[in-house]
Legacy VTK file of the C-alpha trace (Angstrom):
# vtk DataFile Version 3.0
C-alpha trace
ASCII
DATASET POLYDATA
POINTS 412 float
13.763 -78.701 8.299
14.633 -78.513 12.000
14.127 -75.266 13.909
17.146 -72.988 13.532
18.384 -70.137 15.697
20.988 -68.817 13.245
21.194 -68.348 9.492
24.710 -69.603 8.835
25.348 -70.823 5.293
24.132 -74.367 4.651
24.964 -76.811 1.894
22.472 -76.436 -0.952
21.973 -80.140 -1.490
18.302 -80.040 -2.401
15.173 -80.350 -0.247
13.340 -83.627 0.300
10.400 -83.726 -2.157
8.541 -85.947 0.331
9.208 -83.694 3.330
6.205 -83.589 5.663
4.488 -80.357 6.658
6.357 -78.337 4.040
4.813 -74.876 3.925
5.672 -71.448 2.552
8.347 -69.626 4.521
8.114 -66.048 5.852
10.744 -65.110 3.252
8.565 -66.444 0.428
5.585 -64.514 1.770
7.677 -61.334 1.891
8.873 -61.999 -1.660
5.243 -62.323 -2.774
4.441 -58.806 -1.566
6.454 -57.296 -4.405
4.088 -58.971 -6.852
1.131 -57.215 -5.272
2.643 -54.056 -6.742
3.264 -55.625 -10.151
-0.271 -56.971 -10.474
-1.699 -53.719 -9.124
0.081 -51.542 -11.677
-0.949 -53.860 -14.527
-4.595 -53.768 -13.400
-4.604 -49.983 -13.013
-3.089 -49.443 -16.448
-5.574 -51.807 -18.095
-8.508 -50.078 -16.398
-7.287 -46.639 -17.498
-6.786 -47.656 -21.109
-10.175 -49.380 -21.323
-11.828 -46.308 -19.825
-10.007 -44.069 -22.333
-11.064 -46.221 -25.288
-7.690 -47.931 -25.865
-8.942 -51.425 -25.123
-6.755 -53.199 -27.689
-3.554 -51.579 -26.445
-4.624 -52.177 -22.853
-5.156 -55.896 -23.415
-1.830 -56.305 -25.236
0.060 -54.441 -22.525
-1.779 -56.238 -19.740
-1.042 -59.668 -21.210
2.631 -58.764 -21.571
2.815 -57.300 -18.055
1.070 -60.176 -16.296
3.211 -62.694 -18.160
6.387 -60.865 -17.113
5.307 -60.544 -13.478
3.972 -64.091 -13.113
6.950 -65.674 -14.885
9.373 -63.864 -12.567
7.445 -65.250 -9.596
7.317 -68.779 -11.015
11.030 -69.017 -11.714
11.962 -68.113 -8.159
9.231 -70.213 -6.545
10.170 -73.468 -8.289
13.838 -72.950 -7.404
12.995 -72.184 -3.775
10.794 -75.269 -3.573
13.833 -77.378 -4.466
16.737 -75.498 -2.854
15.555 -73.092 -0.164
18.254 -73.154 2.542
16.984 -70.005 4.297
20.550 -69.051 5.203
21.885 -65.480 5.028
23.181 -65.899 1.480
19.864 -67.257 0.172
18.036 -64.412 1.934
20.223 -61.646 0.524
20.017 -63.013 -3.022
16.232 -63.150 -2.639
16.255 -59.509 -1.519
18.099 -58.547 -4.703
15.478 -60.351 -6.766
12.793 -58.375 -4.939
14.546 -55.182 -6.046
14.341 -56.472 -9.620
10.602 -57.081 -9.299
10.073 -53.532 -8.057
12.078 -52.149 -11.002
9.974 -54.287 -13.344
6.792 -52.815 -11.835
8.168 -49.281 -12.231
8.622 -49.918 -15.954
5.060 -51.046 -16.627
3.415 -47.592 -17.035
5.827 -46.447 -19.761
5.380 -49.775 -21.566
1.601 -49.242 -21.638
2.062 -45.628 -22.737
4.337 -46.656 -25.598
1.689 -49.062 -26.888
-0.788 -46.201 -27.115
1.746 -44.073 -28.978
2.293 -47.048 -31.264
5.796 -46.695 -32.728
7.688 -49.167 -30.525
7.441 -50.960 -27.147
9.300 -49.079 -24.415
10.173 -51.989 -22.112
13.693 -50.885 -21.188
12.998 -50.569 -17.459
11.208 -53.927 -17.482
14.252 -55.594 -19.072
16.492 -53.888 -16.499
14.294 -55.326 -13.757
14.698 -58.796 -15.223
18.480 -58.396 -15.393
18.530 -57.411 -11.716
16.425 -60.501 -10.945
18.383 -62.888 -13.151
21.879 -62.142 -11.837
21.127 -63.337 -8.271
19.041 -66.181 -9.749
22.083 -67.334 -11.717
24.168 -67.148 -8.551
21.596 -69.344 -6.820
21.767 -71.914 -9.624
25.572 -71.779 -9.624
25.586 -72.448 -5.901
23.225 -75.394 -6.366
25.478 -76.713 -9.150
28.534 -76.646 -6.910
26.807 -78.159 -3.882
24.454 -80.637 -5.560
26.645 -82.109 -8.332
24.313 -85.068 -8.905
21.825 -82.680 -10.539
24.410 -80.524 -12.298
23.153 -81.266 -15.803
19.687 -79.937 -14.952
21.182 -76.823 -13.367
23.282 -76.103 -16.443
20.187 -76.242 -18.664
18.422 -73.758 -16.398
21.422 -71.395 -16.421
21.934 -71.572 -20.184
18.266 -70.861 -20.859
18.394 -67.828 -18.538
21.548 -66.363 -20.077
20.588 -66.939 -23.715
17.063 -65.602 -23.321
18.230 -62.561 -21.358
20.857 -61.687 -23.972
18.181 -61.939 -26.671
15.838 -59.685 -24.679
18.546 -57.031 -24.434
19.266 -57.339 -28.165
15.594 -56.924 -29.048
15.410 -53.916 -26.723
18.229 -52.065 -28.483
16.763 -52.885 -31.900
13.738 -50.625 -31.124
11.466 -52.630 -33.405
7.887 -51.723 -34.308
5.281 -53.107 -31.916
4.198 -56.048 -34.094
7.756 -57.093 -34.971
8.845 -56.852 -31.355
6.078 -59.120 -30.050
6.729 -61.609 -32.853
10.453 -61.713 -32.146
10.158 -62.038 -28.364
8.601 -65.447 -28.893
12.159 -66.733 -29.372
13.595 -65.816 -25.932
10.253 -66.683 -24.347
10.296 -70.199 -25.791
13.943 -70.632 -24.798
13.330 -69.630 -21.204
10.178 -71.737 -20.953
11.856 -74.659 -22.673
14.725 -74.663 -20.165
12.650 -76.008 -17.258
10.969 -78.578 -19.515
14.303 -80.001 -20.724
15.912 -79.805 -17.295
13.098 -81.606 -15.519
12.297 -84.230 -18.176
15.629 -84.994 -19.869
18.376 -84.069 -17.405
17.327 -85.407 -14.012
15.252 -82.518 -12.736
15.191 -80.825 -9.328
13.662 -81.923 -5.992
10.690 -79.538 -5.925
7.925 -80.289 -3.435
4.443 -80.843 -4.885
2.360 -79.719 -1.907
4.628 -76.737 -1.319
4.336 -75.620 -4.958
0.556 -76.050 -4.842
0.406 -73.846 -1.752
2.651 -71.241 -3.379
0.400 -71.010 -6.452
-2.667 -70.801 -4.243
-1.146 -67.891 -2.360
-0.471 -66.038 -5.615
-4.103 -66.593 -6.628
-5.111 -64.955 -3.347
-2.786 -62.032 -4.083
-4.375 -61.696 -7.530
-7.818 -61.755 -5.898
-6.752 -58.744 -3.881
-7.151 -56.688 -7.050
-10.845 -57.632 -7.086
-11.274 -56.570 -3.473
-9.438 -53.311 -4.178
-11.525 -52.680 -7.295
-14.690 -53.188 -5.262
-13.470 -50.754 -2.631
-12.730 -48.090 -5.263
-16.140 -48.602 -6.869
-17.865 -48.355 -3.475
-16.002 -45.128 -2.800
-17.349 -43.703 -6.047
-20.924 -44.586 -5.062
-20.675 -43.477 -1.450
-19.834 -39.958 -2.630
-23.541 -39.741 -3.522
-24.628 -41.119 -0.147
-25.377 -44.531 1.328
-27.973 -46.253 -0.836
-29.274 -49.707 -1.721
-26.902 -49.642 -4.715
-23.954 -49.323 -2.331
-25.049 -52.433 -0.450
-25.663 -54.381 -3.663
-22.301 -53.395 -5.132
-20.559 -54.366 -1.899
-22.252 -57.762 -2.033
-21.413 -58.292 -5.715
-17.810 -57.145 -5.365
-17.229 -59.449 -2.402
-19.111 -62.441 -3.785
-17.201 -62.409 -7.074
-13.619 -62.833 -5.720
-14.901 -65.067 -2.925
-16.522 -67.377 -5.476
-13.310 -67.455 -7.523
-11.365 -68.375 -4.373
-13.805 -71.175 -3.553
-13.711 -72.724 -6.999
-9.909 -72.632 -7.286
-9.318 -74.362 -3.977
-11.712 -77.265 -4.545
-9.089 -78.675 -6.925
-6.687 -80.963 -4.989
-3.620 -79.411 -6.641
-1.044 -80.738 -4.172
-2.233 -84.338 -4.163
-2.450 -84.468 -7.951
0.999 -82.925 -8.450
2.522 -85.298 -5.907
1.067 -88.303 -7.710
1.821 -87.016 -11.235
4.927 -84.832 -11.237
5.182 -85.296 -15.008
2.019 -83.196 -15.438
3.473 -80.180 -13.681
4.380 -78.282 -16.849
0.881 -78.019 -18.244
-0.328 -77.190 -14.754
2.192 -74.395 -14.203
1.728 -72.819 -17.642
-2.069 -72.931 -17.575
-1.798 -70.774 -14.475
-0.489 -67.888 -16.583
-3.889 -67.117 -18.194
-5.601 -67.973 -14.909
-3.545 -65.409 -12.969
-4.184 -62.888 -15.719
-7.931 -63.483 -15.675
-8.169 -63.078 -11.898
-6.185 -59.813 -11.947
-8.242 -58.584 -14.930
-11.468 -59.112 -12.970
-10.085 -56.588 -10.500
-9.212 -54.249 -13.378
-12.788 -54.575 -14.630
-14.106 -53.532 -11.238
-11.804 -50.496 -11.447
-13.487 -49.654 -14.757
-16.838 -49.922 -12.974
-15.566 -47.419 -10.426
-14.710 -44.996 -13.238
-18.214 -45.264 -14.647
-19.915 -44.938 -11.277
-17.707 -41.975 -10.381
-18.482 -40.408 -13.765
-14.758 -39.902 -14.440
-15.138 -41.282 -17.970
-18.067 -41.577 -20.351
-18.456 -45.343 -20.366
-21.444 -47.383 -21.461
-22.835 -50.019 -19.130
-22.185 -52.634 -21.815
-18.476 -51.763 -22.041
-18.136 -51.741 -18.264
-19.845 -55.093 -17.789
-17.730 -56.575 -20.590
-14.604 -55.457 -18.716
-15.578 -57.809 -15.874
-17.441 -60.490 -17.821
-14.658 -61.353 -20.289
-11.963 -62.118 -17.674
-14.555 -63.918 -15.562
-15.377 -66.194 -18.514
-11.661 -66.751 -19.171
-11.152 -67.711 -15.526
-13.972 -70.276 -15.552
-12.757 -71.851 -18.806
-9.138 -71.949 -17.644
-10.042 -73.432 -14.281
-11.858 -76.370 -15.882
-9.055 -76.909 -18.413
-6.539 -76.821 -15.555
-8.465 -79.466 -13.638
-8.827 -81.701 -16.685
-5.120 -81.328 -17.488
-3.797 -82.218 -14.037
-6.350 -84.959 -13.262
-6.616 -86.426 -16.801
-10.311 -87.013 -16.168
-13.588 -85.724 -17.496
-16.949 -85.358 -15.812
-20.094 -84.759 -17.918
-21.435 -82.712 -15.022
-18.672 -80.179 -15.652
-20.217 -79.454 -19.049
-23.455 -78.481 -17.313
-21.589 -76.252 -14.870
-19.700 -74.517 -17.679
-22.963 -74.023 -19.589
-24.645 -72.644 -16.465
-21.773 -70.220 -15.942
-22.042 -69.083 -19.565
-25.789 -68.459 -19.135
-25.106 -66.175 -16.165
-22.456 -64.203 -18.091
-24.750 -63.816 -21.109
-27.612 -62.753 -18.841
-25.486 -59.991 -17.316
-24.447 -58.787 -20.766
-28.076 -58.847 -21.966
-29.096 -56.752 -18.974
-26.336 -54.271 -19.815
-27.525 -54.077 -23.418
-31.016 -53.334 -22.107
-29.647 -50.409 -20.033
-30.265 -52.072 -16.679
-28.347 -50.413 -13.852
-24.641 -51.344 -13.717
-24.904 -52.436 -10.098
-27.603 -54.991 -10.910
-25.600 -56.276 -13.890
-22.555 -56.790 -11.665
-24.689 -58.515 -9.043
-25.873 -61.043 -11.631
-22.348 -61.435 -13.004
-21.073 -62.150 -9.494
-23.157 -65.344 -9.547
-20.898 -66.838 -12.256
-18.394 -68.688 -10.004
-21.204 -69.666 -7.651
-22.684 -71.917 -10.323
-19.588 -74.069 -9.860
-19.579 -73.661 -6.074
-23.162 -74.874 -5.696
-22.743 -77.598 -8.330
-19.566 -78.871 -6.683
-20.943 -78.911 -3.151
-24.151 -80.640 -4.290
-22.846 -83.141 -6.872
-19.397 -82.419 -8.260
-17.501 -83.336 -5.096
-18.205 -86.996 -5.844
-16.024 -86.851 -8.947
-13.277 -85.171 -6.949
-13.482 -87.934 -4.341
-13.121 -90.550 -7.084
-10.070 -88.757 -8.465
-8.426 -88.619 -5.031
-9.305 -92.249 -4.371
-7.660 -93.303 -7.643
-4.377 -91.792 -6.457
-4.134 -94.357 -3.647
-4.822 -97.397 -5.818
-1.820 -99.573 -6.724
LINES 1 413
412 0 1 2 3 4 5 6 7 8 9 10 11 12 13 14 15 16 17 18 19 20 21 22 23 24 25 26 27 28 29 30 31 32 33 34 35 36 37 38 39 40 41 42 43 44 45 46 47 48 49 50 51 52 53 54 55 56 57 58 59 60 61 62 63 64 65 66 67 68 69 70 71 72 73 74 75 76 77 78 79 80 81 82 83 84 85 86 87 88 89 90 91 92 93 94 95 96 97 98 99 100 101 102 103 104 105 106 107 108 109 110 111 112 113 114 115 116 117 118 119 120 121 122 123 124 125 126 127 128 129 130 131 132 133 134 135 136 137 138 139 140 141 142 143 144 145 146 147 148 149 150 151 152 153 154 155 156 157 158 159 160 161 162 163 164 165 166 167 168 169 170 171 172 173 174 175 176 177 178 179 180 181 182 183 184 185 186 187 188 189 190 191 192 193 194 195 196 197 198 199 200 201 202 203 204 205 206 207 208 209 210 211 212 213 214 215 216 217 218 219 220 221 222 223 224 225 226 227 228 229 230 231 232 233 234 235 236 237 238 239 240 241 242 243 244 245 246 247 248 249 250 251 252 253 254 255 256 257 258 259 260 261 262 263 264 265 266 267 268 269 270 271 272 273 274 275 276 277 278 279 280 281 282 283 284 285 286 287 288 289 290 291 292 293 294 295 296 297 298 299 300 301 302 303 304 305 306 307 308 309 310 311 312 313 314 315 316 317 318 319 320 321 322 323 324 325 326 327 328 329 330 331 332 333 334 335 336 337 338 339 340 341 342 343 344 345 346 347 348 349 350 351 352 353 354 355 356 357 358 359 360 361 362 363 364 365 366 367 368 369 370 371 372 373 374 375 376 377 378 379 380 381 382 383 384 385 386 387 388 389 390 391 392 393 394 395 396 397 398 399 400 401 402 403 404 405 406 407 408 409 410 411
């Protein structure tokens, strides 16, 4: 879009999916900041519950929280990729959605607490946050429907899926069901809201989202999620520094920096934008596989928070439990990353099997060290090598497969 000096209302006719130099806007970056809070609260709550011995409840609540936060981000981001006018109306409606995200984040602690108590899921504030987000989102879709009539059928599917699923969420909320029944029943509105984009994009004409822009947006959210790892490292270092500057402090600083840095490196070797641009029909698997990936990255940060609790002697935690809190999400991240690449590229490389096996060996080695009562700092240092198996393998050999994949995109 041309440089503008005012933000008068523009016609929402849809962006050009082949627009050159399409990047995230300052408004999108501001919008993303609200999700720092959502991910941070989810990570803190998971770390607390693991440290207190409520691991099962923590994992259930964390999965629910990360899904809610990430899905709210996804819904806005795909719409903005197709219809961002950056006029005053679009900006104000985005601001209202930011308020909804903050309300959602405020409701996370009581949801986690209700899981520990065990009689029902107290997600009333979370649902309120979604209502606050969905009303301006519906207004955005209505505006697109009026101003881009050629894609009206797709817009209607999006709007119907939002309204129906939100009504069901409110109904389930007032039913005050037991925990198990609630999570079983919420599959219905979840499938409806996830099915809306699939039907709209595949059966009813779709929307003009921009592949490279969407890839950049997802990459930025990965970086936000990685911030939890950096924060967890900082908290753990603070716990150690209370006892003075030692070799363990230096080793923990190295491990806590190397781990998120290695995750960053491995994620961004995948040519997400180029693959999405060439194969828009594969976007659904790609977008939904990011849900466990986002969760795993945030959970690595939560695991480092658990390490801080052990090092600060706030809770009586075994080294094995603490290392598991980091190792499990790290393993989930590695597995999800390779599945994500295979799904979007539709290719397989035997060398990837070796890299996955090498990563598994490192994780098992860290867990074995923990079982043998080796110092937590040394266990984390070994565990931090996990993503670097892929980094080294890719830079030495694996890049050739990536080059072949990119080359195939230009063949007639």
